[in-house]
C-alpha positions as CSV (number, residue, x, y, z in Angstrom):
1,X,-10.1,-18.9,-10.0
2,X,-6.9,-17.6,-11.6
3,X,-5.6,-14.1,-11.4
4,X,-7.2,-11.4,-13.0
5,X,-5.1,-9.7,-15.5
6,X,-6.2,-7.1,-17.9
7,X,-4.2,-4.9,-20.8
8,X,-2.0,-1.8,-20.2
9,X,-1.9,0.7,-22.3
10,X,0.9,3.1,-20.9
11,X,2.5,2.2,-17.2
12,X,5.0,5.5,-15.6
13,X,6.7,4.7,-12.5
14,X,6.7,7.4,-10.4
15,X,9.2,8.0,-7.6
16,X,8.8,10.7,-4.2
17,X,6.4,13.4,-3.9
18,X,8.5,15.2,-7.3
19,X,7.2,12.9,-9.6
20,X,3.9,11.5,-8.0
21,X,2.4,15.3,-7.0
22,X,2.7,17.2,-10.9
23,X,1.2,14.1,-12.4
24,X,-1.8,13.5,-10.2
25,X,-2.7,17.1,-9.7
26,X,-2.2,17.8,-13.4
27,X,-4.9,14.8,-13.8
28,X,-7.3,15.9,-11.6
29,X,-7.2,19.4,-13.7
30,X,-8.0,18.2,-16.8
31,X,-11.0,15.8,-15.6
32,X,-14.3,16.4,-17.2
33,X,-16.4,13.9,-15.2
34,X,-15.1,12.4,-11.9
35,X,-12.4,12.5,-9.4
36,X,-11.9,9.7,-7.0
37,X,-8.8,10.0,-4.5
38,X,-8.5,7.5,-1.5
39,X,-5.6,8.3,1.1
40,X,-4.3,7.2,4.5
41,X,-2.8,10.2,5.3
42,X,-3.5,14.1,4.0
43,X,-1.8,17.1,5.8
44,X,-2.6,20.5,6.1
45,X,1.2,21.2,4.3
46,X,1.9,22.4,1.0
47,X,1.0,19.1,-0.4
48,X,-2.5,18.9,1.2
49,X,-3.2,22.9,0.1
50,X,-2.0,21.7,-3.5
51,X,-4.6,18.7,-3.6
52,X,-7.4,21.1,-1.8
53,X,-6.8,23.5,-5.0
54,X,-7.2,20.5,-7.7
55,X,-10.0,19.2,-6.1
56,X,-11.6,22.4,-5.6
57,X,-11.3,23.3,-9.1
58,X,-12.4,20.5,-10.4
59,X,-15.8,20.3,-8.4
60,X,-16.3,24.2,-9.3
61,X,-16.4,23.5,-13.5
62,X,-19.0,20.9,-12.6
63,X,-16.5,17.8,-11.8
64,X,-18.1,14.9,-9.7
65,X,-15.2,14.7,-7.1
66,X,-15.4,12.2,-3.7
67,X,-12.1,12.5,-1.1
68,X,-11.8,9.4,1.6
69,X,-9.3,9.7,4.1
70,X,-8.8,7.9,7.0
71,X,-9.5,8.6,10.4
72,X,-6.4,7.6,12.3
73,X,-3.8,9.1,9.5
74,X,-5.6,12.3,9.4
75,X,-7.1,13.3,12.1
76,X,-6.6,16.8,12.3
77,X,-8.2,18.3,8.9
78,X,-9.6,21.8,10.1
79,X,-12.8,23.2,8.6
80,X,-10.8,26.1,7.1
81,X,-9.8,22.8,4.8
82,X,-12.9,21.2,4.5
83,X,-15.9,23.8,4.1
84,X,-14.2,25.2,0.3
85,X,-14.3,21.6,-0.6
86,X,-17.8,20.6,0.5
87,X,-19.5,23.9,-0.1
88,X,-18.2,23.6,-3.8
89,X,-19.8,20.4,-4.0
90,X,-16.9,17.3,-3.0
91,X,-17.7,14.6,-1.3
92,X,-15.4,14.2,1.8
93,X,-15.5,11.4,3.7
94,X,-13.7,9.8,6.7
95,X,-13.1,6.1,7.1
96,X,-13.6,5.4,10.9
97,X,-13.7,8.5,12.5
98,X,-13.3,8.6,16.3
99,X,-12.3,11.1,18.8
100,X,-8.9,11.1,20.8
101,X,-9.2,9.9,24.6
102,X,-6.9,12.3,26.7
103,X,-5.4,13.3,23.4
104,X,-4.6,9.8,22.4
105,X,-5.8,8.1,18.9
106,X,-6.9,4.7,19.9
107,X,-8.6,3.7,16.2
108,X,-5.1,2.5,15.6
109,X,-6.1,-1.3,13.9
110,X,-7.5,-2.2,10.7
111,X,-6.7,1.3,8.8
112,X,-7.4,2.7,5.6
113,X,-3.9,2.6,4.5
114,X,-4.8,2.5,0.6
115,X,-3.2,5.3,-1.8
116,X,-5.6,5.6,-5.1
117,X,-6.4,8.0,-7.4
118,X,-8.7,7.4,-10.5
119,X,-9.6,9.9,-13.1
120,X,-12.5,10.1,-15.3
121,X,-12.1,6.1,-15.1
122,X,-9.2,6.2,-17.4
123,X,-6.3,7.3,-15.7
124,X,-5.7,5.5,-12.2
125,X,-2.2,6.0,-9.7
126,X,-1.6,3.1,-6.7
127,X,1.2,3.4,-4.6
128,X,2.2,4.1,-1.2
129,X,2.9,8.0,-1.1
130,X,-0.1,10.4,1.1
131,X,-0.3,13.5,0.3
132,X,2.3,15.2,2.3
133,X,5.2,17.4,2.6
134,X,7.5,14.3,3.9
135,X,7.6,13.1,0.4
136,X,9.5,16.0,-1.3
137,X,13.4,15.9,-1.1
138,X,13.1,19.7,0.3
139,X,11.5,18.3,3.8
140,X,15.0,17.5,4.9
141,X,16.6,14.4,6.1
142,X,13.3,12.5,7.0
143,X,12.0,12.9,3.6
144,X,10.7,9.6,2.7
145,X,11.8,7.6,-0.7
146,X,8.9,5.6,-1.9
147,X,7.1,5.1,-5.0
148,X,3.7,4.9,-7.2
149,X,2.8,4.2,-10.6
150,X,0.3,5.7,-13.3
151,X,-1.3,3.6,-15.7
152,X,-4.1,3.8,-18.3
153,X,-6.0,1.1,-20.2
154,X,-8.3,-1.8,-19.5
155,X,-6.5,-2.1,-16.1
156,X,-8.3,0.7,-14.7
157,X,-11.7,-0.5,-15.4
158,X,-10.9,-2.7,-11.6
159,X,-9.4,0.0,-10.1
160,X,-12.1,2.6,-10.9
161,X,-14.9,0.1,-10.4
162,X,-12.9,-0.4,-6.4
163,X,-12.6,3.3,-6.1
164,X,-16.8,3.7,-7.0
165,X,-17.5,1.3,-4.4
166,X,-15.8,3.1,-1.7
167,X,-17.1,6.6,-3.0
168,X,-21.0,5.2,-3.4
169,X,-21.1,3.0,0.0
170,X,-24.7,0.7,-0.2
171,X,-26.4,0.3,3.1
172,X,-26.3,-2.9,4.8
173,X,-23.3,-4.1,2.6
174,X,-19.7,-3.9,3.9
175,X,-18.6,-0.4,2.7
176,X,-15.2,-2.1,1.5
177,X,-15.1,-3.0,-2.5
178,X,-14.4,-6.5,-3.4
179,X,-11.4,-6.9,-6.1
180,X,-11.4,-9.8,-8.5
181,X,-10.2,-12.4,-6.0
182,X,-6.7,-13.7,-6.9
183,X,-5.5,-17.1,-6.4
184,X,-3.2,-18.3,-9.2
185,X,-0.5,-17.4,-10.6
186,X,-1.5,-17.6,-14.2
187,X,0.7,-15.8,-16.9
188,X,-0.9,-13.2,-19.4
189,X,-1.1,-13.7,-22.8
190,X,2.2,-13.3,-24.4
191,X,0.8,-11.3,-27.4
192,X,0.5,-8.5,-25.3
193,X,3.4,-6.8,-24.0
194,X,1.9,-4.7,-21.2
195,X,-0.4,-6.4,-18.3
196,X,-1.6,-5.9,-14.8
197,X,-3.5,-7.0,-12.1
198,X,-5.3,-4.9,-9.4
199,X,-5.3,-6.8,-5.7
200,X,-6.9,-5.7,-2.8
201,X,-6.5,-6.6,1.5
202,X,-9.5,-6.7,3.6
203,X,-10.7,-8.5,6.5
204,X,-13.6,-10.1,5.0
205,X,-13.2,-11.4,1.2
206,X,-9.4,-10.7,0.6
207,X,-7.0,-11.3,3.8
208,X,-4.2,-12.7,2.1
209,X,-4.6,-12.0,-1.7
210,X,-1.8,-9.5,-1.2
211,X,0.4,-12.1,0.6
212,X,-0.3,-14.8,-1.2
213,X,1.0,-12.6,-4.9
214,X,4.0,-12.0,-3.2
215,X,4.6,-15.9,-2.7
216,X,3.5,-17.1,-5.6
217,X,6.2,-14.7,-7.4
218,X,8.9,-15.6,-4.8
219,X,8.0,-19.7,-5.6
220,X,8.4,-18.8,-9.3
221,X,11.3,-17.2,-9.5
222,X,14.2,-18.5,-11.4
223,X,17.2,-16.2,-11.4
224,X,16.5,-12.6,-9.5
225,X,14.0,-11.4,-6.7
226,X,14.2,-7.2,-5.3
227,X,12.3,-6.6,-2.5
228,X,12.5,-2.9,-1.2
229,X,10.0,-2.6,1.3
230,X,9.9,0.0,4.7
231,X,8.3,-1.9,7.0
232,X,9.6,-5.6,7.2
233,X,8.2,-8.2,9.6
234,X,6.4,-10.7,7.1
235,X,4.5,-13.8,8.1
236,X,6.9,-17.3,8.6
237,X,5.9,-18.5,5.5
238,X,6.7,-15.5,3.3
239,X,10.0,-16.0,5.1
240,X,10.5,-19.6,4.2
241,X,9.6,-19.3,0.7
242,X,12.4,-16.1,0.6
243,X,14.9,-18.3,2.4
244,X,14.2,-21.7,-0.1
245,X,14.5,-19.3,-3.2
246,X,17.7,-18.1,-1.8
247,X,18.9,-21.9,-1.3
248,X,17.8,-23.0,-4.9
249,X,19.9,-20.6,-6.5
250,X,17.9,-17.2,-7.4
251,X,19.8,-13.6,-6.5
252,X,17.5,-12.4,-3.3
253,X,17.8,-9.0,-2.5
254,X,16.3,-7.2,0.2
255,X,16.2,-3.3,0.5
256,X,15.1,-2.2,4.0
257,X,15.3,0.5,6.2
258,X,18.4,1.9,7.9
259,X,17.0,5.7,9.0
260,X,14.1,4.2,9.9
261,X,11.2,7.3,10.9
262,X,10.0,4.5,13.1
263,X,13.0,2.8,15.0
264,X,10.7,-0.4,16.2
265,X,10.6,-0.8,12.2
266,X,14.1,-1.5,11.7
267,X,14.5,-3.4,15.7
268,X,12.1,-6.2,14.4
269,X,13.4,-6.1,10.4
270,X,17.1,-7.0,11.8
271,X,15.8,-10.0,14.3
272,X,15.1,-11.5,11.3
273,X,18.8,-11.2,9.3
274,X,20.4,-14.2,10.7
275,X,17.7,-16.5,9.1
276,X,17.9,-14.8,6.0
277,X,21.5,-14.3,5.7
278,X,22.4,-17.5,6.5
279,X,20.3,-19.0,3.4
280,X,21.9,-16.9,0.9
281,X,19.6,-13.7,0.8
282,X,21.3,-10.2,0.4
283,X,20.1,-7.2,2.6
284,X,20.8,-3.9,2.0
285,X,19.6,-1.2,4.4
286,X,18.7,2.5,3.3
287,X,20.6,4.9,4.7
288,X,19.9,8.1,2.9
289,X,16.4,8.5,4.2
290,X,13.3,6.5,5.9
291,X,12.5,4.0,3.0
292,X,8.5,4.5,2.7
293,X,8.3,2.0,-0.7
294,X,6.6,-0.8,-1.1
295,X,8.0,-2.8,-4.3
296,X,9.5,-5.7,-5.7
297,X,10.2,-7.4,-8.9
298,X,11.3,-10.5,-9.9
299,X,13.3,-12.1,-13.4
300,X,12.3,-9.9,-16.3
301,X,8.5,-9.1,-16.1
302,X,6.7,-9.5,-12.8
303,X,6.6,-6.5,-10.3
304,X,5.0,-4.6,-8.0
305,X,4.1,-1.7,-6.9
306,X,1.1,-0.8,-3.7
307,X,1.0,0.1,0.0
308,X,1.1,-2.7,1.7
309,X,4.0,-3.6,3.9
310,X,5.4,-6.9,4.6
311,X,4.5,-6.7,8.6
312,X,1.8,-7.7,10.0
313,X,-0.3,-4.5,10.0
314,X,-0.6,-4.6,6.5
315,X,-0.3,-8.3,5.7
316,X,-3.4,-9.2,8.7
317,X,-4.9,-5.6,9.7
318,X,-4.7,-3.0,7.1
319,X,-7.3,-2.7,4.3
320,X,-4.6,-2.5,1.6
321,X,-4.1,-2.3,-2.7
322,X,-1.3,-3.6,-4.7
323,X,-1.0,-3.3,-8.6
324,X,0.9,-6.0,-10.2
325,X,2.6,-5.7,-13.2
326,X,3.7,-7.9,-15.9
327,X,6.0,-5.4,-18.4
328,X,9.4,-6.1,-19.0
329,X,10.2,-2.9,-19.7
330,X,8.7,-1.5,-16.5
331,X,10.5,-4.1,-14.4
332,X,13.9,-3.1,-16.1
333,X,13.1,0.2,-14.8
334,X,12.1,-1.0,-11.5
335,X,15.3,-3.3,-11.6
336,X,17.8,0.2,-12.6
337,X,16.4,2.4,-9.9
338,X,16.4,0.3,-7.3
339,X,19.7,-0.9,-7.8
340,X,21.2,2.5,-7.9
341,X,19.5,3.0,-4.3
342,X,21.9,0.0,-3.6
343,X,25.3,1.4,-4.9
344,X,25.0,4.8,-3.7
345,X,22.8,5.0,-0.5
346,X,22.6,1.3,0.9
347,X,25.1,-0.2,3.5
348,X,25.4,-4.1,2.7
349,X,24.6,-6.1,5.9
350,X,27.2,-8.4,6.5
351,X,27.4,-12.3,8.3
352,X,25.5,-12.4,11.2
353,X,27.8,-11.9,14.4
354,X,29.7,-15.0,15.9
355,X,28.9,-16.3,19.7
356,X,26.5,-15.6,22.5
357,X,25.0,-12.6,20.4
358,X,24.3,-15.3,17.6
359,X,22.8,-17.5,20.1
360,X,20.6,-14.7,21.7
361,X,19.4,-13.9,18.2
362,X,18.7,-17.1,17.3
363,X,16.8,-18.2,20.3
364,X,14.8,-14.9,19.7
365,X,14.3,-15.6,16.0
366,X,12.6,-19.0,17.0
367,X,9.9,-16.7,19.7
368,X,9.3,-14.3,16.4
369,X,8.3,-17.1,13.8
370,X,5.9,-18.8,16.2
371,X,4.3,-14.8,16.7
372,X,4.3,-14.6,13.1
373,X,2.7,-17.8,12.9
374,X,0.3,-17.2,14.7
375,X,-0.5,-13.6,14.6
376,X,-3.2,-13.5,11.5
377,X,-5.5,-16.0,14.1
378,X,-4.3,-13.3,16.7
379,X,-5.0,-10.5,15.2
380,X,-8.8,-11.4,14.9
381,X,-8.7,-10.3,19.2
382,X,-7.8,-7.4,18.7
383,X,-10.1,-4.0,18.9
384,X,-12.8,-5.2,16.3
385,X,-15.5,-1.9,16.1
386,X,-17.6,-2.3,13.3
387,X,-16.2,-0.6,10.3
388,X,-17.8,2.7,9.6
389,X,-17.5,5.4,6.7
390,X,-18.3,9.0,7.6
391,X,-19.3,11.7,5.1
392,X,-18.3,15.1,6.3
393,X,-20.9,17.9,6.8
394,X,-20.0,21.4,5.0
395,X,-19.2,22.6,8.8
396,X,-16.6,19.7,8.9
397,X,-18.7,17.9,11.2
398,X,-18.2,14.0,10.4
399,X,-21.8,12.3,9.9
400,X,-22.0,8.7,9.7
401,X,-23.4,6.7,6.7
402,X,-22.5,3.4,6.7
403,X,-22.0,0.9,10.1
404,X,-21.6,-2.6,9.1
405,X,-21.5,-5.6,10.9
406,X,-21.2,-8.8,10.1
407,X,-24.7,-9.9,11.0
408,X,-26.2,-7.3,8.4
409,X,-24.7,-9.2,5.3
410,X,-26.9,-11.2,3.3
411,X,-26.6,-15.0,3.0
412,X,-24.9,-14.9,0.1
413,X,-22.6,-12.7,1.6
414,X,-21.7,-14.6,4.5
415,X,-20.8,-17.2,2.1
416,X,-18.6,-15.3,0.1
């Protein structure tokens, strides 16, 4: 099946919380019928309370509002936050709510990592920005650098259908919605200047869809590739595609974390540097603050913005969503913003060190590549409790509404 492209009437890059939050809150404030929000993290800080006020106001004027958060990413929402929302008619849902054990959160794997907002089925937001104050520059040195997009036009139909399936789950069926299956890299109709394709990743029907679109774009690139990704530890096949693109003369540039919020992310990425640098890939570490973006572009038209990192969690376990864009103007604008990061806030990684250190890294890289080749299969052995989506009552107590396992699926779904 070919990739499903839809026309875009308007698309806008939103960089960091300074651009994203006001745009989202304004859209919710103008909503007339429906607001759907999915987010990994929602904190009770000034941003979380800003979203709270926007959703509460929409619900009080009769708009149907659904808020879905992840049980691991948003574990500490109190009754004084949830209560007014549910009392006003907001449907608040938690993906996989699990109690702490000895103060620790154990529901680490298979997270709802998407960040989606759809308003009146006419305007949609897709990206990597959570609803938390650490996406604002005034948060301090740990403020995150990140991206999202706002879109209008026929593509919103696909995003709305997907988000609505989460907002209104049906019993005895897998709660995660099924986005159009994306297997090809067909180009959209050249008569329309702006197109987009909404692609999701789940653990049943769309396990490799996002990774596949990255790989197709990398293999099709003729002149330039720029990938800015917070957590870079991709599968062996994607690494090989990046190396091969550089070897055939494509200018391949990676923007990775230099000041990570999780030091292990930087360590993991650096294990791969020698393999990529020897092929001619240019690597830049963003050192201004933690990089949280998940964006990329190829040549003059293709680009993507979304929630998916290029690491084992996003590519093999988490529920993710990216928007793939075919638009020359947007591609150019994203390139300008990424080039600004490179020129002003990045450190260029030089050639790998020589001698015994290089040999040690090469040996470790061999082990890493074998791990990356097999991780998707191994991921199936990790804790795999049945996915659950729970509605929250006005008292703030989660009540399970949907729990699914494969045996409950009908024969048609099992063949899908």
